[in-house]
N, CA, C and O of each residue as an XYZ file, in Angstrom:
452
protein
N       0.838     -1.177      0.000
C       0.000      0.000      0.000
C       0.885      1.244      0.000
O       1.900      1.294      0.696
N       0.502      2.221     -0.767
C       1.263      3.473     -0.826
C       1.133      4.207      0.509
O       0.102      4.135      1.177
N       2.208      4.916      0.883
C       2.080      5.696      2.115
C       1.168      6.886      1.851
O       0.851      7.201      0.704
N       0.751      7.542      2.931
C      -0.262      8.585      2.795
C       0.214      9.738      1.922
O      -0.591     10.340      1.211
N       1.489     10.055      1.961
C       1.987     11.156      1.133
C       1.868     10.833     -0.347
O       1.451     11.683     -1.133
N       2.229      9.618     -0.737
C       2.099      9.206     -2.138
C       0.633      9.181     -2.551
O       0.274      9.630     -3.640
N      -0.200      8.656     -1.676
C      -1.633      8.570     -1.969
C      -2.230      9.979     -2.088
O      -3.032     10.247     -2.983
N      -1.836     10.863     -1.187
C      -2.331     12.242     -1.206
C      -1.933     12.927     -2.511
O      -2.768     13.569     -3.149
N      -0.694     12.802     -2.909
C      -0.205     13.443     -4.138
C      -0.912     12.862     -5.359
O      -1.292     13.607     -6.261
N      -1.093     11.546     -5.400
C      -1.772     10.909     -6.527
C      -3.208     11.413     -6.649
O      -3.673     11.724     -7.745
N      -3.903     11.489     -5.522
C      -5.299     11.946     -5.556
C      -5.396     13.430     -5.851
O      -6.320     13.873     -6.533
N      -4.456     14.191     -5.345
C      -4.430     15.624     -5.649
C      -4.244     15.832     -7.149
O      -4.944     16.644     -7.753
N      -3.323     15.117     -7.742
C      -3.099     15.227     -9.191
C      -4.323     14.789     -9.975
O      -4.653     15.400    -10.991
N      -5.001     13.747     -9.526
C      -6.221     13.289    -10.192
C      -7.312     14.345    -10.101
O      -8.074     14.539    -11.049
N      -7.389     15.034     -8.955
C      -8.369     16.109     -8.812
C      -8.052     17.251     -9.774
O      -8.944     17.754    -10.458
N      -6.780     17.660     -9.828
C      -6.401     18.745    -10.729
C      -6.650     18.386    -12.191
O      -6.938     19.259    -13.010
N      -6.538     17.105    -12.515
C      -6.794     16.647    -13.881
C      -8.283     16.483    -14.168
O      -8.662     16.143    -15.289
N      -9.138     16.722    -13.159
C     -10.580     16.621    -13.343
C     -11.120     15.205    -13.315
O     -12.245     14.965    -13.753
N     -10.338     14.262    -12.810
C     -10.755     12.858    -12.808
C     -11.576     12.468    -11.581
O     -12.303     11.475    -11.613
N     -11.467     13.236    -10.512
C     -12.213     12.906     -9.305
C     -12.896     14.153     -8.745
O     -12.499     15.284     -9.025
N     -13.933     13.909     -7.948
C     -14.715     14.981     -7.336
C     -14.982     14.572     -5.894
O     -15.381     13.438     -5.630
N     -14.764     15.481     -4.973
C     -15.033     15.220     -3.565
C     -16.022     16.248     -3.038
O     -16.027     17.390     -3.498
N     -16.853     15.867     -2.089
C     -17.698     16.867     -1.439
C     -16.815     17.779     -0.597
O     -15.702     17.403     -0.229
N     -17.298     18.955     -0.297
C     -16.539     19.908      0.504
C     -16.907     19.761      1.969
O     -17.971     20.212      2.393
N     -16.049     19.144      2.731
C     -16.295     19.010      4.164
C     -15.734     20.169      4.957
O     -16.004     20.294      6.151
N     -14.960     21.016      4.310
C     -14.451     22.203      4.995
C     -15.605     23.051      5.511
O     -15.481     23.727      6.533
N     -16.723     23.014      4.805
C     -17.892     23.800      5.210
C     -18.463     23.331      6.537
O     -19.191     24.071      7.198
N     -18.140     22.109      6.928
C     -18.639     21.557      8.178
C     -17.578     21.560      9.271
O     -17.911     21.549     10.457
N     -16.325     21.576      8.890
C     -15.233     21.396      9.846
C     -14.553     22.705     10.222
O     -14.269     22.945     11.395
N     -14.293     23.544      9.239
C     -13.499     24.749      9.449
C     -14.371     25.984      9.390
O     -15.436     25.982      8.772
N     -13.914     27.026     10.031
C     -14.589     28.302      9.951
C     -13.563     29.409      9.853
O     -12.415     29.252     10.268
N     -13.985     30.518      9.303
C     -13.114     31.678      9.162
C     -13.868     32.901      9.660
O     -15.066     33.057      9.421
N     -13.148     33.754     10.349
C     -13.699     35.046     10.744
C     -12.705     36.093     10.260
O     -11.533     36.082     10.636
N     -13.196     36.995      9.423
C     -12.344     38.070      8.923
C     -12.164     39.148      9.996
O     -12.977     39.245     10.915
N     -11.112     39.953      9.887
C     -10.863     41.009     10.889
C     -12.047     41.952     11.115
O     -12.203     42.492     12.211
N     -12.874     42.154     10.100
C     -14.040     43.038     10.265
C     -15.237     42.335     10.905
O     -16.286     42.946     11.108
N     -15.074     41.025     11.229
C     -16.138     40.263     11.873
C     -16.974     39.421     10.928
O     -17.788     38.615     11.380
N     -16.792     39.590      9.633
C     -17.544     38.779      8.669
C     -17.176     37.308      8.795
O     -16.017     36.954      9.013
N     -18.184     36.464      8.654
C     -18.010     35.015      8.669
C     -18.363     34.512      7.276
O     -19.542     34.426      6.930
N     -17.348     34.177      6.467
C     -17.633     33.714      5.114
C     -18.003     32.231      5.092
O     -17.658     31.471      5.997
N     -18.700     31.855      4.057
C     -18.955     30.438      3.817
C     -17.626     29.714      3.718
O     -17.434     28.638      4.286
N     -16.721     30.330      2.986
C     -15.425     29.736      2.677
C     -14.521     30.886      2.214
O     -15.001     31.820      1.572
N     -13.241     30.832      2.524
C     -12.352     31.905      2.058
C     -12.241     31.997      0.535
O     -11.770     33.004      0.007
N     -12.673     30.951     -0.169
C     -12.593     30.938     -1.634
C     -13.876     31.415     -2.312
O     -13.947     31.476     -3.539
N     -14.877     31.750     -1.520
C     -16.160     32.212     -2.067
C     -16.469     33.583     -1.477
O     -16.107     33.867     -0.336
N     -17.120     34.410     -2.233
C     -17.540     35.734     -1.756
C     -18.952     35.676     -1.182
O     -19.830     36.439     -1.585
N     -19.160     34.762     -0.237
C     -20.470     34.586      0.381
C     -20.299     34.765      1.886
O     -19.593     33.991      2.534
N     -20.938     35.770      2.430
C     -20.845     36.062      3.859
C     -22.096     35.521      4.558
O     -23.221     35.847      4.179
N     -21.884     34.698      5.576
C     -22.994     34.110      6.325
C     -23.540     35.070      7.377
O     -24.724     35.031      7.711
N     -22.677     35.919      7.889
C     -23.089     36.869      8.914
C     -21.873     37.605      9.435
O     -20.787     37.512      8.864
N     -22.061     38.335     10.519
C     -20.981     39.118     11.104
C     -21.075     39.002     12.624
O     -22.138     39.219     13.206
N     -19.956     38.658     13.260
C     -19.974     38.441     14.710
C     -20.150     39.731     15.501
O     -20.395     39.687     16.707
N     -20.031     40.863     14.846
C     -20.314     42.126     15.521
C     -21.825     42.362     15.626
O     -22.274     43.179     16.430
N     -22.595     41.652     14.819
C     -24.050     41.804     14.803
C     -24.760     40.703     15.590
O     -25.836     40.932     16.144
N     -24.164     39.510     15.642
C     -24.764     38.410     16.404
C     -23.700     37.374     16.754
O     -22.573     37.436     16.261
N     -24.063     36.435     17.596
C     -23.118     35.417     18.058
C     -22.756     34.467     16.913
O     -23.570     34.192     16.032
N     -21.525     33.978     16.950
C     -21.053     33.035     15.938
C     -21.946     31.794     15.892
O     -22.272     31.298     14.813
N     -22.336     31.301     17.055
C     -23.191     30.102     17.075
C     -24.534     30.363     16.383
O     -25.078     29.477     15.724
N     -25.059     31.571     16.535
C     -26.319     31.908     15.861
C     -26.133     31.979     14.348
O     -26.997     31.553     13.582
N     -24.994     32.523     13.934
C     -24.694     32.576     12.494
C     -24.582     31.162     11.953
O     -25.192     30.835     10.935
N     -23.809     30.326     12.625
C     -23.530     28.970     12.151
C     -24.788     28.117     12.103
O     -24.960     27.317     11.182
N     -25.666     28.278     13.082
C     -26.865     27.433     13.184
C     -28.070     27.996     12.434
O     -29.117     27.350     12.385
N     -27.943     29.172     11.857
C     -29.093     29.789     11.179
C     -29.531     28.973      9.966
O     -28.733     28.267      9.349
N     -30.812     29.084      9.642
C     -31.339     28.392      8.455
C     -30.622     28.872      7.196
O     -30.325     28.077      6.305
N     -30.346     30.170      7.124
C     -29.623     30.722      5.976
C     -28.286     30.002      5.797
O     -27.960     29.559      4.696
N     -27.515     29.884      6.879
C     -26.207     29.241      6.799
C     -26.335     27.756      6.446
O     -25.580     27.243      5.620
N     -27.277     27.080      7.064
C     -27.485     25.656      6.773
C     -27.822     25.448      5.300
O     -27.288     24.547      4.653
N     -28.713     26.289      4.776
C     -29.105     26.166      3.366
C     -27.941     26.457      2.423
O     -27.767     25.771      1.416
N     -27.157     27.458      2.744
C     -26.011     27.790      1.893
C     -24.975     26.668      1.943
O     -24.443     26.273      0.905
N     -24.684     26.150      3.143
C     -23.715     25.043      3.232
C     -24.209     23.823      2.460
O     -23.434     23.148      1.783
N     -25.493     23.553      2.569
C     -26.072     22.414      1.839
C     -25.908     22.612      0.330
O     -25.555     21.679     -0.390
N     -26.167     23.830     -0.137
C     -26.040     24.139     -1.566
C     -24.607     23.931     -2.057
O     -24.400     23.451     -3.172
N     -23.631     24.282     -1.245
C     -22.236     24.221     -1.668
C     -21.520     22.942     -1.231
O     -20.315     22.805     -1.445
N     -22.243     22.014     -0.628
C     -21.619     20.756     -0.186
C     -20.915     20.038     -1.331
O     -19.864     19.429     -1.130
N     -21.483     20.106     -2.519
C     -20.881     19.424     -3.674
C     -19.847     20.273     -4.389
O     -19.356     19.888     -5.450
N     -19.512     21.420     -3.823
C     -18.512     22.289     -4.445
C     -17.192     21.539     -4.586
O     -16.728     20.896     -3.644
N     -16.615     21.625     -5.735
C     -15.339     20.970     -6.017
C     -14.361     22.025     -6.540
O     -13.494     21.740     -7.366
N     -14.529     23.266     -6.031
C     -13.788     24.395     -6.581
C     -12.385     24.582     -6.065
O     -11.646     25.413     -6.593
N     -11.996     23.841     -5.056
C     -10.629     23.993     -4.554
C     -10.152     22.673     -3.969
O     -10.937     21.755     -3.730
N      -8.889     22.605     -3.753
C      -8.281     21.465     -3.063
C      -7.754     22.027     -1.759
O      -6.647     22.564     -1.711
N      -8.539     21.907     -0.703
C      -8.158     22.435      0.603
C      -7.219     21.428      1.258
O      -7.660     20.356      1.671
N      -5.927     21.755      1.361
C      -4.976     20.784      1.882
C      -5.261     20.347      3.315
O      -4.925     19.225      3.693
N      -5.872     21.209      4.113
C      -6.161     20.824      5.498
C      -7.165     19.686      5.550
O      -6.914     18.657      6.178
N      -8.300     19.869      4.889
C      -9.341     18.852      4.992
C      -9.089     17.660      4.075
O      -9.407     16.532      4.451
N      -8.537     17.869      2.904
C      -8.330     16.738      1.984
C      -7.372     15.702      2.559
O      -7.623     14.501      2.458
N      -6.290     16.153      3.155
C      -5.344     15.199      3.727
C      -6.022     14.391      4.841
O      -5.859     13.173      4.920
N      -6.780     15.079      5.696
C      -7.482     14.393      6.773
C      -8.486     13.390      6.201
O      -8.575     12.262      6.685
N      -9.240     13.792      5.178
C     -10.224     12.900      4.574
C      -9.556     11.662      3.995
O     -10.038     10.546      4.191
N      -8.456     11.851      3.288
C      -7.755     10.717      2.686
C      -7.245      9.775      3.768
O      -7.363      8.557      3.629
N      -6.685     10.315      4.835
C      -6.193      9.478      5.927
C      -7.335      8.729      6.603
O      -7.229      7.529      6.855
N      -8.424      9.432      6.898
C      -9.552      8.783      7.563
C     -10.170      7.691      6.703
O     -10.492      6.612      7.200
N     -10.335      7.968      5.420
C     -10.935      6.971      4.539
C     -10.002      5.779      4.371
O     -10.467      4.641      4.307
N      -8.700      6.016      4.297
C      -7.775      4.885      4.144
C      -7.827      3.973      5.369
O      -7.622      2.765      5.247
N      -8.098      4.533      6.536
C      -8.247      3.730      7.755
C      -9.627      3.080      7.801
O      -9.759      1.898      8.120
N     -10.649      3.865      7.478
C     -12.028      3.416      7.636
C     -12.500      2.452      6.557
O     -13.413      1.664      6.799
N     -11.900      2.498      5.375
C     -12.455      1.726      4.256
C     -12.490      0.230      4.507
O     -13.298     -0.472      3.899
N     -11.635     -0.277      5.387
C     -11.645     -1.709      5.686
C     -12.460     -2.034      6.935
O     -12.625     -3.203      7.284
N     -12.965     -1.013      7.601
C     -13.674     -1.231      8.855
C     -15.138     -0.790      8.827
O     -15.945     -1.259      9.629
N     -15.476      0.108      7.908
C     -16.831      0.664      7.832
C     -17.415      0.311      6.467
O     -16.733      0.450      5.452
N     -18.670     -0.145      6.428
C     -19.277     -0.454      5.131
C     -19.197      0.742      4.182
O     -19.410      1.885      4.587
N     -18.892      0.468      2.931
C     -18.698      1.535      1.954
C     -19.916      2.430      1.774
O     -19.766      3.606      1.443
N     -21.117      1.900      1.983
C     -22.287      2.753      1.778
C     -22.322      3.905      2.779
O     -22.957      4.925      2.509
N     -21.654      3.770      3.935
C     -21.564      4.883      4.871
C     -20.610      5.964      4.365
O     -20.706      7.127      4.754
N     -19.705      5.564      3.505
C     -18.693      6.481      2.987
C     -18.914      6.751      1.506
O     -17.967      7.018      0.766
N     -20.177      6.679      1.077
C     -20.524      6.791     -0.338
C     -19.961      8.046     -1.003
O     -19.496      7.981     -2.141
N     -19.995      9.177     -0.320
C     -19.512     10.401     -0.951
C     -18.002     10.377     -1.179
O     -17.460     11.242     -1.867
N     -17.336      9.400     -0.608
C     -15.895      9.266     -0.799
C     -15.536      8.086     -1.704
O     -14.398      7.618     -1.705
N     -16.502      7.619     -2.461
C     -16.319      6.466     -3.331
C     -15.042      6.572     -4.161
O     -14.311      5.592     -4.308
N     -14.776      7.744     -4.695
C     -13.610      7.910     -5.560
C     -12.308      7.729     -4.813
O     -11.289      7.427     -5.434
N     -12.305      7.903     -3.505
C     -11.089      7.655     -2.745
C     -10.740      6.181     -2.738
O      -9.564      5.820     -2.685
N     -11.763      5.313     -2.793
C     -11.521      3.873     -2.782
C     -11.002      3.390     -4.128
O     -10.247      2.421     -4.203
N     -11.411      4.068     -5.177
C     -11.166      3.564     -6.520
C      -9.823      3.964     -7.102
O      -9.372      3.359     -8.075
N      -9.177      4.963     -6.534
C      -7.896      5.421     -7.095
C      -6.733      4.859     -6.338
O      -5.583      5.141     -6.675
């Protein structure tokens, strides 16, 4: 089995070549707050969910507006976020032999490459 670095590089190259698509889990795992208090959907999108100077971060994150926007962009394949992609590849490489594949359906392409 290839080590995680080789596997990560191979999958990254496949993504750049347009051969694979992953859901965006950064929208569920990571958050950003800009110096002015804006909370963007993602640093790569010009979509602001709210501002912490106007309301609490938890209220912004849990709002129906934010939930709907995250749901809409879940299938976004517009970037290769090195923080979350490496974690996803590592977790799937561990989990694929222990968890039924239908639980990891959105990561199907990780199993196939």
